[in-house]
C-alpha positions in Angstrom: -0.9 37.3 -6.4 -1.0 35.8 -3.0 0.7 37.7 -0.2 3.6 36.4 1.8 1.3 35.8 4.8 -1.1 33.8 2.7 1.7 31.7 1.2 3.3 31.1 4.6 -0.1 30.0 6.0 -0.4 27.5 3.1 3.2 26.4 3.7 2.6 25.7 7.4 -0.6 23.8 6.6 1.2 21.7 4.0 4.0 20.9 6.5 1.3 19.6 8.9 -0.2 17.5 6.2 3.2 16.1 5.3 3.8 15.2 9.0 0.4 13.5 9.2 1.0 11.4 6.1 4.4 10.3 7.4 2.8 9.3 10.7 0.0 7.4 8.9 2.5 5.5 6.7 4.6 4.7 9.8 1.6 3.0 11.5 0.8 1.3 8.1 -2.4 3.3 7.7 -1.9 3.7 3.9 -5.5 4.7 3.1 -5.4 7.3 5.8 -2.1 8.7 4.4 -3.6 8.8 0.9 -6.8 10.6 2.2 -4.6 13.3 3.9 -2.4 13.6 0.9 -5.4 14.1 -1.4 -6.8 16.8 0.8 -3.5 18.6 0.8 -3.2 18.9 -3.0 -4.6 22.5 -3.0 -1.7 23.4 -0.6 1.1 22.1 -2.8 1.5 25.1 -5.1 1.4 27.7 -2.3 3.9 25.7 -0.3 6.2 25.4 -3.2 5.9 29.1 -4.0 6.7 30.0 -0.4 9.8 27.8 -0.4 11.0 29.2 -3.7 10.4 32.9 -2.9 11.2 33.2 0.8 13.3 30.2 1.8 15.3 30.0 -1.5 14.8 26.2 -1.3 14.0 23.7 -3.9 10.3 22.9 -4.4 9.3 19.5 -3.0 5.9 17.8 -2.7 6.1 14.8 -0.4 2.4 14.2 -0.4 2.5 13.6 -4.1 5.1 10.9 -3.5 2.7 9.3 -1.0 -0.2 9.3 -3.5 1.8 8.0 -6.5 3.6 5.3 -4.4 0.6 3.9 -2.5 -2.5 4.4 -4.7 -1.5 1.8 -7.4 -1.2 -1.3 -5.2 -4.4 -0.4 -3.4 -6.3 0.0 -6.7 -7.1 3.6 -6.0 -7.6 4.8 -9.5 -9.7 7.8 -8.3 -6.7 9.1 -6.3 -4.5 9.1 -9.4 -7.4 10.9 -11.3 -7.4 13.5 -8.5 -3.7 14.1 -8.9 -4.1 14.5 -12.6 -7.1 16.9 -12.3 -5.2 19.0 -9.7 -2.1 19.2 -11.9 -4.0 20.2 -15.0 -5.8 22.9 -13.0 -2.5 24.7 -12.2 -1.1 27.7 -14.0 1.6 27.3 -16.6 4.2 28.4 -14.0 2.8 26.0 -11.4 2.9 23.1 -13.7 6.5 24.0 -14.9 7.6 23.7 -11.2 6.7 20.0 -11.3 7.6 18.9 -14.8 7.9 15.3 -13.9 4.3 14.8 -12.7 2.8 13.6 -16.1 5.5 11.0 -16.4 5.1 9.8 -12.8 1.4 9.6 -13.3 1.8 7.5 -16.4 4.2 5.2 -14.4 1.7 5.0 -11.5 -1.1 4.0 -13.8 1.2 1.3 -15.2 1.8 0.0 -11.7 -1.9 0.0 -11.1 -2.5 -2.1 -14.2 0.3 -4.5 -13.0 -1.4 -4.7 -9.6 -4.7 -5.6 -11.2 -3.1 -8.3 -13.3 -1.2 -9.8 -10.4 -4.3 -9.8 -8.2 -6.2 -11.6 -11.0 -3.6 -14.3 -10.9 -4.0 -14.6 -7.1 -7.8 -14.8 -7.5 -7.9 -17.2 -10.4 -8.1 -20.4 -8.4 -8.8 -21.0 -4.7 -5.6 -21.5 -2.8 -3.4 -20.7 -5.8 0.2 -19.8 -5.0 2.2 -17.7 -7.3 5.8 -16.6 -7.9 6.6 -13.0 -8.9 7.5 -12.4 -12.5 11.2 -11.3 -12.5 10.5 -9.3 -15.6 8.0 -7.1 -13.7 10.3 -4.9 -11.6 7.4 -3.3 -9.6 5.8 -6.6 -8.5 7.9 -6.8 -5.2 6.8 -3.2 -4.4 3.2 -4.1 -5.0 3.4 -7.3 -2.9 5.2 -5.5 0.0 2.1 -3.3 0.3 -0.3 -6.3 0.2 1.8 -8.1 2.8 1.7 -5.0 5.1 -2.1 -4.8 4.5 -2.6 -8.4 5.3 -4.1 -9.1 1.8 -1.5 -11.8 0.9 0.7 -14.1 2.9 4.0 -15.8 2.1 3.9 -19.4 1.2 7.5 -20.6 1.3 8.5 -23.1 -1.4 11.8 -24.8 -2.0 14.3 -22.2 -3.4 11.7 -19.5 -3.8 9.0 -17.4 -2.1 5.5 -17.8 -3.2 2.4 -15.8 -2.3 -1.3 -16.6 -1.8 -4.4 -14.5 -0.8 -5.2 -14.4 2.9 -8.9 -14.1 2.1 -8.8 -17.5 0.4 -10.3 -20.1 2.8 -8.2 -22.8 1.3 -4.8 -21.1 1.8 -2.2 -22.8 4.0 -2.4 -21.7 7.6 -0.8 -22.5 11.0 -3.0 -23.5 13.9 -2.2 -24.2 17.5 -4.0 -26.9 19.5 -5.8 -25.2 22.4 -5.2 -28.3 24.5 -1.5 -29.0 24.2 -0.1 -26.2 22.0 0.9 -28.4 19.2 1.2 -26.4 15.9 0.0 -27.8 12.6 -0.1 -26.6 9.0 -3.5 -27.1 7.4 -5.8 -25.3 5.0 -7.4 -22.3 6.8 -10.9 -23.7 6.5 -9.9 -26.7 8.6 -9.3 -24.4 11.6 -12.9 -23.3 11.7 -14.0 -26.5 13.6 -12.3 -28.6 16.3 -10.5 -31.7 15.0 -8.3 -34.4 16.6 -4.8 -33.3 17.5 -2.1 -35.6 16.4 0.0 -34.8 19.5 -2.5 -35.1 22.4 -5.1 -37.1 20.6 -7.9 -34.9 21.9 -10.4 -33.1 19.7 -9.8 -29.4 20.4 -10.3 -26.1 18.7 -7.2 -24.9 16.9 -6.2 -21.2 17.1 -4.9 -19.4 14.0 -1.3 -18.4 14.6 1.6 -17.0 12.6 4.1 -19.4 14.3 6.0 -21.3 11.6 5.5 -25.1 11.5 
């Protein structure tokens, strides 16, 4: 059995890992947060044991939340496999302290499958714009991550929000004339070469901008 000093050391290292994942999420470095959370998995059980025995506190595992929340929309199946392998390697007592992990893993794998299907719809046709299926309750969660990652962009439509891939060269984009500052809405590929500006009548390069038209 681990000594108090050993458990306390694991607890402090785990606290540092939790702080690092929180900071990474705050700056939208989701992959960095996931990497840190994965490396912290061996520290989860010692940290929980220390909290339970010496702090008389409920066991918590914030880095598991980070993994199970962010891995599905980023298609990181290997991260979910790592959580499963770690959980199954624990003792009966350790697994009993986290009885909800199997169910949460199943739910995370379901969200990953939904993300794959949703991305397939976005990839089916160049420039395609899609609405979210209201029956899929996790779709907004998935798309929020993609928006933060810059993988998709909002394509406003009358009465609804639609989404399209940012990597699609035919997606709608906003460009600002480098001569007069006039903003136009055109397919992204159009902004690769100078073209006549409707406002100043000069052929100028247009700069990609997020300014609404």
